[in-house]
All heavy atoms as a GROMACS GRO file, in nm:
protein
  591
    1MET      N    1   0.085  -0.118   0.000
    1MET     CA    2   0.000   0.000   0.000
    1MET      C    3   0.089   0.124   0.000
    1MET      O    4   0.187   0.131   0.070
    1MET     CB    5  -0.089  -0.002   0.125
    1MET     CG    6  -0.216   0.073   0.107
    1MET     SD    7  -0.319   0.074   0.257
    1MET     CE    8  -0.430  -0.059   0.221
    2ARG      N    9   0.054   0.221  -0.078
    2ARG     CA   10   0.132   0.344  -0.085
    2ARG      C   11   0.100   0.435   0.032
    2ARG      O   12  -0.006   0.423   0.094
    2ARG     CB   13   0.102   0.418  -0.215
    2ARG     CG   14   0.141   0.340  -0.339
    2ARG     CD   15   0.129   0.431  -0.460
    2ARG     NE   16   0.157   0.361  -0.582
    2ARG     CZ   17   0.279   0.345  -0.632
    2ARG    NH1   18   0.381   0.392  -0.568
    2ARG    NH2   19   0.297   0.282  -0.744
    3CYS      N   20   0.192   0.528   0.060
    3CYS     CA   21   0.176   0.618   0.175
    3CYS      C   22   0.044   0.696   0.170
    3CYS      O   23  -0.024   0.709   0.270
    3CYS     CB   24   0.293   0.715   0.182
    3CYS     SG   25   0.448   0.633   0.222
    4ALA      N   26   0.008   0.747   0.053
    4ALA     CA   27  -0.116   0.825   0.041
    4ALA      C   28  -0.238   0.739   0.071
    4ALA      O   29  -0.332   0.784   0.135
    4ALA     CB   30  -0.126   0.887  -0.098
    5GLN      N   31  -0.237   0.613   0.027
    5GLN     CA   32  -0.348   0.523   0.055
    5GLN      C   33  -0.358   0.492   0.204
    5GLN      O   34  -0.467   0.486   0.259
    5GLN     CB   35  -0.331   0.393  -0.023
    5GLN     CG   36  -0.348   0.408  -0.172
    5GLN     CD   37  -0.310   0.280  -0.244
    5GLN    OE1   38  -0.205   0.221  -0.217
    5GLN    NE2   39  -0.396   0.237  -0.335
    6ILE      N   40  -0.244   0.472   0.266
    6ILE     CA   41  -0.242   0.445   0.410
    6ILE      C   42  -0.295   0.564   0.487
    6ILE      O   43  -0.375   0.551   0.579
    6ILE     CB   44  -0.100   0.408   0.456
    6ILE    CG1   45  -0.059   0.274   0.393
    6ILE    CG2   46  -0.092   0.401   0.607
    6ILE    CD1   47   0.087   0.241   0.409
    7ARG      N   48  -0.251   0.684   0.447
    7ARG     CA   49  -0.297   0.806   0.514
    7ARG      C   50  -0.449   0.821   0.500
    7ARG      O   51  -0.518   0.849   0.596
    7ARG     CB   52  -0.226   0.928   0.457
    7ARG     CG   53  -0.269   1.057   0.523
    7ARG     CD   54  -0.185   1.170   0.476
    7ARG     NE   55  -0.053   1.147   0.529
    7ARG     CZ   56   0.024   1.241   0.580
    7ARG    NH1   57  -0.016   1.364   0.583
    7ARG    NH2   58   0.143   1.212   0.627
    8ARG      N   59  -0.503   0.801   0.380
    8ARG     CA   60  -0.648   0.810   0.360
    8ARG      C   61  -0.721   0.706   0.443
    8ARG      O   62  -0.826   0.734   0.501
    8ARG     CB   63  -0.683   0.794   0.212
    8ARG     CG   64  -0.661   0.919   0.130
    8ARG     CD   65  -0.728   0.911  -0.007
    8ARG     NE   66  -0.690   0.792  -0.083
    8ARG     CZ   67  -0.584   0.783  -0.162
    8ARG    NH1   68  -0.501   0.885  -0.174
    8ARG    NH2   69  -0.559   0.672  -0.228
    9ALA      N   70  -0.666   0.586   0.450
    9ALA     CA   71  -0.730   0.480   0.528
    9ALA      C   72  -0.733   0.516   0.676
    9ALA      O   73  -0.830   0.491   0.745
    9ALA     CB   74  -0.657   0.348   0.508
   10ALA      N   75  -0.627   0.578   0.726
   10ALA     CA   76  -0.621   0.617   0.867
   10ALA      C   77  -0.713   0.736   0.896
   10ALA      O   78  -0.777   0.741   1.000
   10ALA     CB   79  -0.478   0.651   0.908
   11GLU      N   80  -0.719   0.830   0.804
   11GLU     CA   81  -0.801   0.949   0.827
   11GLU      C   82  -0.950   0.920   0.811
   11GLU      O   83  -1.032   0.985   0.873
   11GLU     CB   84  -0.758   1.061   0.732
   11GLU     CG   85  -0.622   1.117   0.767
   11GLU     CD   86  -0.568   1.214   0.665
   11GLU    OE1   87  -0.617   1.216   0.550
   11GLU    OE2   88  -0.474   1.288   0.699
   12ARG      N   89  -0.984   0.822   0.732
   12ARG     CA   90  -1.125   0.790   0.708
   12ARG      C   91  -1.200   0.757   0.836
   12ARG      O   92  -1.306   0.810   0.860
   12ARG     CB   93  -1.134   0.674   0.608
   12ARG     CG   94  -1.272   0.650   0.558
   12ARG     CD   95  -1.270   0.546   0.449
   12ARG     NE   96  -1.140   0.544   0.386
   12ARG     CZ   97  -1.091   0.447   0.313
   12ARG    NH1   98  -1.162   0.341   0.291
   12ARG    NH2   99  -0.972   0.452   0.260
   13PRO      N  100  -1.147   0.671   0.923
   13PRO     CA  101  -1.222   0.643   1.046
   13PRO      C  102  -1.191   0.741   1.158
   13PRO      O  103  -1.188   0.705   1.274
   13PRO     CB  104  -1.181   0.501   1.081
   13PRO     CG  105  -1.045   0.487   1.026
   13PRO     CD  106  -1.040   0.575   0.905
   14CYS      N  107  -1.164   0.864   1.123
   14CYS     CA  108  -1.153   0.973   1.220
   14CYS      C  109  -1.024   0.973   1.303
   14CYS      O  110  -1.020   1.031   1.410
   14CYS     CB  111  -1.273   0.976   1.313
   14CYS     SG  112  -1.428   0.988   1.223
   15PHE      N  113  -0.920   0.908   1.256
   15PHE     CA  114  -0.791   0.926   1.320
   15PHE      C  115  -0.744   1.068   1.294
   15PHE      O  116  -0.776   1.127   1.191
   15PHE     CB  117  -0.686   0.831   1.259
   15PHE     CG  118  -0.694   0.690   1.308
   15PHE    CD1  119  -0.781   0.600   1.251
   15PHE    CD2  120  -0.612   0.647   1.410
   15PHE    CE1  121  -0.787   0.470   1.294
   15PHE    CE2  122  -0.617   0.516   1.455
   15PHE     CZ  123  -0.704   0.427   1.396
   16THR      N  124  -0.669   1.126   1.386
   16THR     CA  125  -0.613   1.259   1.369
   16THR      C  126  -0.466   1.245   1.337
   16THR      O  127  -0.394   1.170   1.404
   16THR     CB  128  -0.628   1.342   1.499
   16THR    OG1  129  -0.767   1.355   1.527
   16THR    CG2  130  -0.567   1.479   1.485
   17HIS      N  131  -0.421   1.315   1.234
   17HIS     CA  132  -0.279   1.313   1.199
   17HIS      C  133  -0.206   1.404   1.297
   17HIS      O  134  -0.228   1.523   1.300
   17HIS     CB  135  -0.259   1.361   1.055
   17HIS     CG  136  -0.117   1.359   1.013
   17HIS    ND1  137  -0.049   1.473   0.982
   17HIS    CD2  138  -0.030   1.256   0.999
   17HIS    CE1  139   0.075   1.442   0.949
   17HIS    NE2  140   0.088   1.310   0.959
   18ASP      N  141  -0.121   1.344   1.379
   18ASP     CA  142  -0.050   1.418   1.482
   18ASP      C  143   0.083   1.472   1.434
   18ASP      O  144   0.139   1.561   1.497
   18ASP     CB  145  -0.026   1.329   1.605
   18ASP     CG  146  -0.154   1.298   1.679
   18ASP    OD1  147  -0.246   1.383   1.676
   18ASP    OD2  148  -0.164   1.189   1.737
   19GLY      N  149   0.134   1.421   1.328
   19GLY     CA  150   0.260   1.471   1.276
   19GLY      C  151   0.337   1.365   1.202
   19GLY      O  152   0.298   1.248   1.197
   20THR      N  153   0.447   1.407   1.143
   20THR     CA  154   0.534   1.317   1.067
   20THR      C  155   0.677   1.335   1.113
   20THR      O  156   0.726   1.447   1.121
   20THR     CB  157   0.524   1.347   0.916
   20THR    OG1  158   0.389   1.333   0.874
   20THR    CG2  159   0.612   1.252   0.835
   21PHE      N  160   0.740   1.225   1.148
   21PHE     CA  161   0.883   1.227   1.177
   21PHE      C  162   0.954   1.205   1.044
   21PHE      O  163   0.950   1.096   0.988
   21PHE     CB  164   0.922   1.116   1.274
   21PHE     CG  165   0.878   1.136   1.415
   21PHE    CD1  166   0.892   1.034   1.506
   21PHE    CD2  167   0.822   1.255   1.459
   21PHE    CE1  168   0.853   1.048   1.638
   21PHE    CE2  169   0.782   1.271   1.590
   21PHE     CZ  170   0.797   1.169   1.680
   22ARG      N  171   1.015   1.309   0.994
   22ARG     CA  172   1.086   1.298   0.867
   22ARG      C  173   1.212   1.217   0.888
   22ARG      O  174   1.288   1.239   0.981
   22ARG     CB  175   1.116   1.436   0.812
   22ARG     CG  176   0.987   1.510   0.776
   22ARG     CD  177   1.007   1.652   0.733
   22ARG     NE  178   1.111   1.663   0.634
   22ARG     CZ  179   1.189   1.771   0.623
   22ARG    NH1  180   1.175   1.872   0.706
   22ARG    NH2  181   1.282   1.775   0.531
   23GLN      N  182   1.233   1.121   0.802
   23GLN     CA  183   1.345   1.027   0.811
   23GLN      C  184   1.350   0.964   0.950
   23GLN      O  185   1.456   0.951   1.011
   23GLN     CB  186   1.478   1.096   0.776
   23GLN     CG  187   1.481   1.146   0.635
   23GLN     CD  188   1.615   1.206   0.596
   23GLN    OE1  189   1.705   1.220   0.677
   23GLN    NE2  190   1.627   1.240   0.469
   24GLY      N  191   1.231   0.926   0.998
   24GLY     CA  192   1.218   0.875   1.134
   24GLY      C  193   1.274   0.736   1.156
   24GLY      O  194   1.309   0.700   1.267
   25THR      N  195   1.284   0.657   1.051
   25THR     CA  196   1.339   0.522   1.065
   25THR      C  197   1.429   0.492   0.946
   25THR      O  198   1.424   0.558   0.843
   25THR     CB  199   1.228   0.415   1.072
   25THR    OG1  200   1.149   0.423   0.954
   25THR    CG2  201   1.142   0.431   1.193
   26HIS      N  202   1.510   0.390   0.965
   26HIS     CA  203   1.600   0.345   0.859
   26HIS      C  204   1.559   0.202   0.824
   26HIS      O  205   1.556   0.115   0.912
   26HIS     CB  206   1.745   0.350   0.908
   26HIS     CG  207   1.844   0.326   0.801
   26HIS    ND1  208   1.880   0.423   0.710
   26HIS    CD2  209   1.913   0.214   0.769
   26HIS    CE1  210   1.969   0.373   0.627
   26HIS    NE2  211   1.992   0.246   0.661
   27CYS      N  212   1.522   0.180   0.699
   27CYS     CA  213   1.470   0.049   0.659
   27CYS      C  214   1.532   0.008   0.526
   27CYS      O  215   1.522   0.082   0.428
   27CYS     CB  216   1.317   0.058   0.648
   27CYS     SG  217   1.239  -0.096   0.605
   28GLU      N  218   1.595  -0.108   0.525
   28GLU     CA  219   1.653  -0.164   0.403
   28GLU      C  220   1.743  -0.064   0.330
   28GLU      O  221   1.738  -0.048   0.208
   28GLU     CB  222   1.543  -0.215   0.310
   28GLU     CG  223   1.462  -0.328   0.371
   28GLU     CD  224   1.352  -0.379   0.281
   28GLU    OE1  225   1.348  -0.341   0.162
   28GLU    OE2  226   1.269  -0.456   0.331
   29GLY      N  227   1.826   0.005   0.406
   29GLY     CA  228   1.922   0.097   0.347
   29GLY      C  229   1.867   0.233   0.309
   29GLY      O  230   1.936   0.313   0.247
   30HIS      N  231   1.743   0.260   0.344
   30HIS     CA  232   1.680   0.389   0.308
   30HIS      C  233   1.618   0.453   0.431
   30HIS      O  234   1.568   0.384   0.519
   30HIS     CB  235   1.571   0.369   0.202
   30HIS     CG  236   1.621   0.308   0.076
   30HIS    ND1  237   1.692   0.378  -0.018
   30HIS    CD2  238   1.612   0.180   0.029
   30HIS    CE1  239   1.724   0.298  -0.119
   30HIS    NE2  240   1.676   0.176  -0.092
   31ASN      N  241   1.620   0.586   0.433
   31ASN     CA  242   1.547   0.658   0.537
   31ASN      C  243   1.399   0.656   0.502
   31ASN      O  244   1.362   0.658   0.384
   31ASN     CB  245   1.595   0.803   0.547
   31ASN     CG  246   1.733   0.811   0.607
   31ASN    OD1  247   1.765   0.738   0.699
   31ASN    ND2  248   1.814   0.901   0.556
   32ARG      N  249   1.316   0.655   0.604
   32ARG     CA  250   1.172   0.650   0.582
   32ARG      C  251   1.103   0.744   0.679
   32ARG      O  252   1.138   0.751   0.797
   32ARG     CB  253   1.124   0.507   0.605
   32ARG     CG  254   0.984   0.483   0.560
   32ARG     CD  255   0.945   0.341   0.584
   32ARG     NE  256   0.876   0.339   0.713
   32ARG     CZ  257   0.838   0.229   0.774
   32ARG    NH1  258   0.864   0.112   0.723
   32ARG    NH2  259   0.775   0.236   0.888
   33ASP      N  260   1.005   0.818   0.629
   33ASP     CA  261   0.924   0.904   0.715
   33ASP      C  262   0.824   0.818   0.792
   33ASP      O  263   0.782   0.712   0.745
   33ASP     CB  264   0.846   1.007   0.634
   33ASP     CG  265   0.936   1.106   0.560
   33ASP    OD1  266   1.055   1.113   0.594
   33ASP    OD2  267   0.886   1.175   0.471
   34THR      N  268   0.788   0.862   0.912
   34THR     CA  269   0.689   0.792   0.994
   34THR      C  270   0.577   0.890   1.028
   34THR      O  271   0.602   0.992   1.091
   34THR     CB  272   0.753   0.738   1.123
   34THR    OG1  273   0.859   0.649   1.090
   34THR    CG2  274   0.650   0.664   1.207
   35ALA      N  275   0.456   0.860   0.983
   35ALA     CA  276   0.340   0.944   1.014
   35ALA      C  277   0.272   0.888   1.139
   35ALA      O  278   0.257   0.767   1.154
   35ALA     CB  279   0.242   0.946   0.898
   36TRP      N  280   0.230   0.978   1.228
   36TRP     CA  281   0.165   0.940   1.353
   36TRP      C  282   0.019   0.982   1.350
   36TRP      O  283  -0.012   1.097   1.318
   36TRP     CB  284   0.235   1.007   1.472
   36TRP     CG  285   0.372   0.953   1.494
   36TRP    CD1  286   0.488   0.998   1.439
   36TRP    CD2  287   0.406   0.841   1.574
   36TRP    NE1  288   0.593   0.922   1.481
   36TRP    CE2  289   0.546   0.824   1.564
   36TRP    CE3  290   0.334   0.753   1.653
   36TRP    CZ2  291   0.613   0.724   1.631
   36TRP    CZ3  292   0.402   0.653   1.719
   36TRP    CH2  293   0.539   0.639   1.708
   37PHE      N  294  -0.070   0.888   1.384
   37PHE     CA  295  -0.213   0.913   1.389
   37PHE      C  296  -0.264   0.869   1.526
   37PHE      O  297  -0.208   0.779   1.588
   37PHE     CB  298  -0.286   0.834   1.281
   37PHE     CG  299  -0.254   0.878   1.141
   37PHE    CD1  300  -0.145   0.825   1.075
   37PHE    CD2  301  -0.332   0.973   1.078
   37PHE    CE1  302  -0.114   0.865   0.946
   37PHE    CE2  303  -0.302   1.014   0.949
   37PHE     CZ  304  -0.193   0.960   0.883
   38SER      N  305  -0.372   0.931   1.572
   38SER     CA  306  -0.425   0.893   1.703
   38SER      C  307  -0.577   0.904   1.707
   38SER      O  308  -0.639   0.973   1.626
   38SER     CB  309  -0.366   0.982   1.812
   38SER     OG  310  -0.414   1.114   1.798
   39ILE      N  311  -0.635   0.832   1.804
   39ILE     CA  312  -0.774   0.846   1.844
   39ILE      C  313  -0.772   0.860   1.995
   39ILE      O  314  -0.706   0.782   2.064
   39ILE     CB  315  -0.858   0.722   1.805
   39ILE    CG1  316  -0.872   0.711   1.655
   39ILE    CG2  317  -0.996   0.729   1.868
   39ILE    CD1  318  -0.946   0.585   1.610
   40LEU      N  319  -0.842   0.959   2.047
   40LEU     CA  320  -0.847   0.978   2.191
   40LEU      C  321  -0.956   0.888   2.252
   40LEU      O  322  -1.053   0.852   2.185
   40LEU     CB  323  -0.878   1.123   2.225
   40LEU     CG  324  -0.776   1.226   2.176
   40LEU    CD1  325  -0.822   1.366   2.212
   40LEU    CD2  326  -0.638   1.197   2.235
   41ASP      N  327  -0.937   0.856   2.379
   41ASP     CA  328  -1.037   0.772   2.445
   41ASP      C  329  -1.174   0.839   2.448
   41ASP      O  330  -1.277   0.772   2.443
   41ASP     CB  331  -0.993   0.732   2.586
   41ASP     CG  332  -0.966   0.850   2.678
   41ASP    OD1  333  -0.958   0.965   2.630
   41ASP    OD2  334  -0.951   0.827   2.798
   42SER      N  335  -1.177   0.972   2.449
   42SER     CA  336  -1.306   1.042   2.448
   42SER      C  337  -1.375   1.031   2.312
   42SER      O  338  -1.496   1.049   2.302
   42SER     CB  339  -1.286   1.189   2.486
   42SER     OG  340  -1.198   1.253   2.396
   43ASP      N  341  -1.299   1.001   2.204
   43ASP     CA  342  -1.356   0.982   2.071
   43ASP      C  343  -1.415   0.842   2.054
   43ASP      O  344  -1.498   0.820   1.966
   43ASP     CB  345  -1.248   0.999   1.962
   43ASP     CG  346  -1.185   1.136   1.959
   43ASP    OD1  347  -1.252   1.233   1.998
   43ASP    OD2  348  -1.067   1.144   1.919
   44TRP      N  349  -1.370   0.749   2.137
   44TRP     CA  350  -1.400   0.609   2.113
   44TRP      C  351  -1.547   0.572   2.115
   44TRP      O  352  -1.592   0.494   2.029
   44TRP     CB  353  -1.321   0.520   2.208
   44TRP     CG  354  -1.346   0.376   2.181
   44TRP    CD1  355  -1.403   0.285   2.265
   44TRP    CD2  356  -1.323   0.305   2.058
   44TRP    NE1  357  -1.414   0.163   2.204
   44TRP    CE2  358  -1.366   0.173   2.076
   44TRP    CE3  359  -1.271   0.341   1.935
   44TRP    CZ2  360  -1.357   0.077   1.977
   44TRP    CZ3  361  -1.262   0.246   1.835
   44TRP    CH2  362  -1.305   0.116   1.856
   45PRO      N  363  -1.632   0.621   2.208
   45PRO     CA  364  -1.773   0.576   2.207
   45PRO      C  365  -1.843   0.600   2.074
   45PRO      O  366  -1.915   0.511   2.025
   45PRO     CB  367  -1.837   0.659   2.320
   45PRO     CG  368  -1.724   0.686   2.413
   45PRO     CD  369  -1.603   0.706   2.325
   46ILE      N  370  -1.821   0.714   2.013
   46ILE     CA  371  -1.885   0.742   1.883
   46ILE      C  372  -1.824   0.656   1.774
   46ILE      O  373  -1.895   0.599   1.691
   46ILE     CB  374  -1.872   0.892   1.848
   46ILE    CG1  375  -1.955   0.975   1.945
   46ILE    CG2  376  -1.912   0.920   1.704
   46ILE    CD1  377  -1.932   1.123   1.936
   47LEU      N  378  -1.692   0.643   1.776
   47LEU     CA  379  -1.625   0.561   1.674
   47LEU      C  380  -1.664   0.414   1.686
   47LEU      O  381  -1.683   0.346   1.585
   47LEU     CB  382  -1.474   0.577   1.684
   47LEU     CG  383  -1.422   0.714   1.645
   47LEU    CD1  384  -1.273   0.725   1.673
   47LEU    CD2  385  -1.449   0.740   1.498
   48LYS      N  386  -1.677   0.365   1.808
   48LYS     CA  387  -1.717   0.226   1.829
   48LYS      C  388  -1.854   0.201   1.766
   48LYS      O  389  -1.874   0.100   1.697
   48LYS     CB  390  -1.720   0.192   1.978
   48LYS     CG  391  -1.760   0.050   2.005
   48LYS     CD  392  -1.761   0.020   2.154
   48LYS     CE  393  -1.805  -0.122   2.180
   48LYS     NZ  394  -1.816  -0.151   2.324
   49ALA      N  395  -1.947   0.294   1.787
   49ALA     CA  396  -2.081   0.280   1.728
   49ALA      C  397  -2.071   0.278   1.575
   49ALA      O  398  -2.140   0.198   1.510
   49ALA     CB  399  -2.171   0.392   1.776
   50CYS      N  400  -1.985   0.362   1.519
   50CYS     CA  401  -1.967   0.365   1.372
   50CYS      C  402  -1.908   0.235   1.322
   50CYS      O  403  -1.952   0.181   1.220
   50CYS     CB  404  -1.878   0.482   1.332
   50CYS     SG  405  -1.954   0.643   1.355
   51PHE      N  406  -1.807   0.182   1.392
   51PHE     CA  407  -1.746   0.055   1.352
   51PHE      C  408  -1.848  -0.058   1.357
   51PHE      O  409  -1.855  -0.142   1.266
   51PHE     CB  410  -1.626   0.020   1.441
   51PHE     CG  411  -1.500   0.093   1.404
   51PHE    CD1  412  -1.441   0.180   1.493
   51PHE    CD2  413  -1.439   0.072   1.281
   51PHE    CE1  414  -1.324   0.246   1.460
   51PHE    CE2  415  -1.322   0.139   1.247
   51PHE     CZ  416  -1.264   0.226   1.337
   52LEU      N  417  -1.926  -0.063   1.465
   52LEU     CA  418  -2.026  -0.169   1.478
   52LEU      C  419  -2.132  -0.161   1.368
   52LEU      O  420  -2.176  -0.263   1.314
   52LEU     CB  421  -2.091  -0.165   1.617
   52LEU     CG  422  -1.999  -0.204   1.732
   52LEU    CD1  423  -2.069  -0.182   1.866
   52LEU    CD2  424  -1.950  -0.347   1.718
   53CYS      N  425  -2.171  -0.039   1.334
   53CYS     CA  426  -2.267  -0.020   1.223
   53CYS      C  427  -2.205  -0.065   1.091
   53CYS      O  428  -2.268  -0.135   1.012
   53CYS     CB  429  -2.308   0.126   1.218
   53CYS     SG  430  -2.433   0.163   1.095
   54ARG      N  431  -2.080  -0.028   1.070
   54ARG     CA  432  -2.009  -0.063   0.946
   54ARG      C  433  -1.994  -0.214   0.932
   54ARG      O  434  -2.006  -0.270   0.825
   54ARG     CB  435  -1.874   0.007   0.945
   54ARG     CG  436  -1.762  -0.053   0.861
   54ARG     CD  437  -1.786  -0.040   0.712
   54ARG     NE  438  -1.674  -0.083   0.634
   54ARG     CZ  439  -1.654  -0.207   0.590
   54ARG    NH1  440  -1.736  -0.301   0.621
   54ARG    NH2  441  -1.551  -0.236   0.515
   55LEU      N  442  -1.966  -0.284   1.044
   55LEU     CA  443  -1.940  -0.427   1.039
   55LEU      C  444  -2.065  -0.513   1.055
   55LEU      O  445  -2.057  -0.636   1.047
   55LEU     CB  446  -1.838  -0.463   1.147
   55LEU     CG  447  -1.700  -0.400   1.127
   55LEU    CD1  448  -1.611  -0.428   1.247
   55LEU    CD2  449  -1.635  -0.450   0.999
   56ASN      N  450  -2.180  -0.451   1.076
   56ASN     CA  451  -2.304  -0.524   1.091
   56ASN      C  452  -2.332  -0.606   0.964
   56ASN      O  453  -2.320  -0.555   0.853
   56ASN     CB  454  -2.419  -0.424   1.115
   56ASN     CG  455  -2.548  -0.493   1.149
   56ASN    OD1  456  -2.589  -0.587   1.082
   56ASN    ND2  457  -2.613  -0.444   1.252
   57PRO      N  458  -2.369  -0.732   0.978
   57PRO     CA  459  -2.396  -0.814   0.859
   57PRO      C  460  -2.502  -0.753   0.766
   57PRO      O  461  -2.498  -0.777   0.645
   57PRO     CB  462  -2.446  -0.947   0.919
   57PRO     CG  463  -2.384  -0.953   1.054
   57PRO     CD  464  -2.379  -0.810   1.102
   58ASP      N  465  -2.594  -0.675   0.820
   58ASP     CA  466  -2.696  -0.611   0.736
   58ASP      C  467  -2.636  -0.504   0.644
   58ASP      O  468  -2.704  -0.457   0.553
   58ASP     CB  469  -2.804  -0.547   0.823
   58ASP     CG  470  -2.886  -0.650   0.898
   58ASP    OD1  471  -2.889  -0.767   0.853
   58ASP    OD2  472  -2.944  -0.615   1.002
   59ASN      N  473  -2.512  -0.464   0.670
   59ASN     CA  474  -2.448  -0.361   0.588
   59ASN      C  475  -2.376  -0.421   0.467
   59ASN      O  476  -2.302  -0.352   0.399
   59ASN     CB  477  -2.349  -0.279   0.672
   59ASN     CG  478  -2.302  -0.156   0.599
   59ASN    OD1  479  -2.376  -0.093   0.525
   59ASN    ND2  480  -2.176  -0.122   0.617
   60PHE      N  481  -2.399  -0.548   0.439
   60PHE     CA  482  -2.334  -0.613   0.325
   60PHE      C  483  -2.439  -0.678   0.237
   60PHE      O  484  -2.536  -0.736   0.287
   60PHE     CB  485  -2.233  -0.718   0.374
   60PHE     CG  486  -2.117  -0.655   0.448
   60PHE    CD1  487  -2.124  -0.636   0.584
   60PHE    CD2  488  -2.005  -0.613   0.380
   60PHE    CE1  489  -2.019  -0.578   0.653
   60PHE    CE2  490  -1.899  -0.554   0.447
   60PHE     CZ  491  -1.906  -0.536   0.584
   61ASP      N  492  -2.418  -0.665   0.104
   61ASP     CA  493  -2.514  -0.726   0.011
   61ASP      C  494  -2.483  -0.875  -0.007
   61ASP      O  495  -2.393  -0.929   0.059
   61ASP     CB  496  -2.516  -0.651  -0.123
   61ASP     CG  497  -2.384  -0.660  -0.199
   61ASP    OD1  498  -2.300  -0.748  -0.168
   61ASP    OD2  499  -2.364  -0.578  -0.290
   62MET      N  500  -2.553  -0.940  -0.095
   62MET     CA  501  -2.539  -1.085  -0.116
   62MET      C  502  -2.399  -1.122  -0.166
   62MET      O  503  -2.356  -1.236  -0.151
   62MET     CB  504  -2.644  -1.134  -0.217
   62MET     CG  505  -2.787  -1.117  -0.167
   62MET     SD  506  -2.821  -1.217  -0.023
   62MET     CE  507  -2.846  -1.374  -0.100
   63ASN      N  508  -2.329  -1.027  -0.228
   63ASN     CA  509  -2.195  -1.054  -0.279
   63ASN      C  510  -2.085  -1.014  -0.181
   63ASN      O  511  -1.967  -1.019  -0.214
   63ASN     CB  512  -2.173  -0.980  -0.412
   63ASN     CG  513  -2.267  -1.030  -0.520
   63ASN    OD1  514  -2.286  -1.150  -0.534
   63ASN    ND2  515  -2.324  -0.938  -0.595
   64GLY      N  516  -2.125  -0.970  -0.063
   64GLY     CA  517  -2.027  -0.932   0.039
   64GLY      C  518  -1.976  -0.790   0.027
   64GLY      O  519  -1.882  -0.753   0.096
   65HIS      N  520  -2.038  -0.710  -0.059
   65HIS     CA  521  -1.998  -0.570  -0.073
   65HIS      C  522  -2.072  -0.484   0.028
   65HIS      O  523  -2.192  -0.503   0.051
   65HIS     CB  524  -2.028  -0.520  -0.215
   65HIS     CG  525  -1.949  -0.593  -0.318
   65HIS    ND1  526  -2.008  -0.683  -0.403
   65HIS    CD2  527  -1.818  -0.591  -0.349
   65HIS    CE1  528  -1.916  -0.734  -0.483
   65HIS    NE2  529  -1.800  -0.680  -0.452
   66GLN      N  530  -2.001  -0.388   0.084
   66GLN     CA  531  -2.064  -0.303   0.184
   66GLN      C  532  -2.169  -0.214   0.119
   66GLN      O  533  -2.151  -0.165   0.009
   66GLN     CB  534  -1.960  -0.226   0.262
   66GLN     CG  535  -1.937  -0.085   0.228
   66GLN     CD  536  -1.819  -0.026   0.303
   66GLN    OE1  537  -1.714  -0.086   0.314
   66GLN    NE2  538  -1.836   0.093   0.351
   67VAL      N  539  -2.281  -0.194   0.190
   67VAL     CA  540  -2.392  -0.115   0.140
   67VAL      C  541  -2.367   0.033   0.171
   67VAL      O  542  -2.376   0.117   0.084
   67VAL     CB  543  -2.526  -0.162   0.202
   67VAL    CG1  544  -2.640  -0.074   0.159
   67VAL    CG2  545  -2.551  -0.308   0.167
   68VAL      N  546  -2.337   0.063   0.296
   68VAL     CA  547  -2.308   0.200   0.340
   68VAL      C  548  -2.162   0.207   0.379
   68VAL      O  549  -2.116   0.127   0.462
   68VAL     CB  550  -2.398   0.241   0.460
   68VAL    CG1  551  -2.367   0.381   0.505
   68VAL    CG2  552  -2.544   0.227   0.424
   69SER      N  553  -2.088   0.300   0.320
   69SER     CA  554  -1.944   0.310   0.349
   69SER      C  555  -1.921   0.371   0.486
   69SER      O  556  -2.007   0.438   0.542
   69SER     CB  557  -1.874   0.394   0.242
   69SER     OG  558  -1.912   0.529   0.254
   70PHE      N  559  -1.801   0.351   0.539
   70PHE     CA  560  -1.766   0.404   0.670
   70PHE      C  561  -1.775   0.556   0.668
   70PHE      O  562  -1.824   0.617   0.763
   70PHE     CB  563  -1.624   0.360   0.709
   70PHE     CG  564  -1.593   0.389   0.853
   70PHE    CD1  565  -1.619   0.296   0.951
   70PHE    CD2  566  -1.540   0.511   0.891
   70PHE    CE1  567  -1.592   0.322   1.083
   70PHE    CE2  568  -1.511   0.538   1.023
   70PHE     CZ  569  -1.538   0.444   1.119
   71SER      N  570  -1.731   0.619   0.560
   71SER     CA  571  -1.734   0.765   0.553
   71SER      C  572  -1.877   0.819   0.552
   71SER      O  573  -1.903   0.930   0.597
   71SER     CB  574  -1.657   0.816   0.431
   71SER     OG  575  -1.711   0.762   0.313
   72ASP      N  576  -1.973   0.739   0.501
   72ASP     CA  577  -2.114   0.781   0.502
   72ASP      C  578  -2.178   0.764   0.639
   72ASP      O  579  -2.276   0.831   0.671
   72ASP     CB  580  -2.194   0.704   0.398
   72ASP     CG  581  -2.157   0.740   0.256
   72ASP    OD1  582  -2.102   0.852   0.236
   72ASP    OD2  583  -2.180   0.659   0.166
   73ILE      N  584  -2.125   0.672   0.718
   73ILE     CA  585  -2.180   0.649   0.852
   73ILE      C  586  -2.141   0.765   0.940
   73ILE      O  587  -2.215   0.819   1.013
   73ILE     CB  588  -2.128   0.517   0.911
   73ILE    CG1  589  -2.179   0.400   0.828
   73ILE    CG2  590  -2.169   0.502   1.056
   73ILE    CD1  591  -2.118   0.267   0.862
   0.00000   0.00000   0.00000
């Protein structure tokens, strides 16, 4: 998965981008940036309800495709 896709995936369920450590790690001979995302415990009750709605079996059609997306919930 590319960095932009990962960032969109993290931001979609209401994670907050807290910052980026530029060249934060060294991996396979290359420097790599590390992006930090968070959810606060005070955010969790609403997010939990959204996750449960998203994962409810009624939210999937006969082919297993989601009916209502997480961003719409």
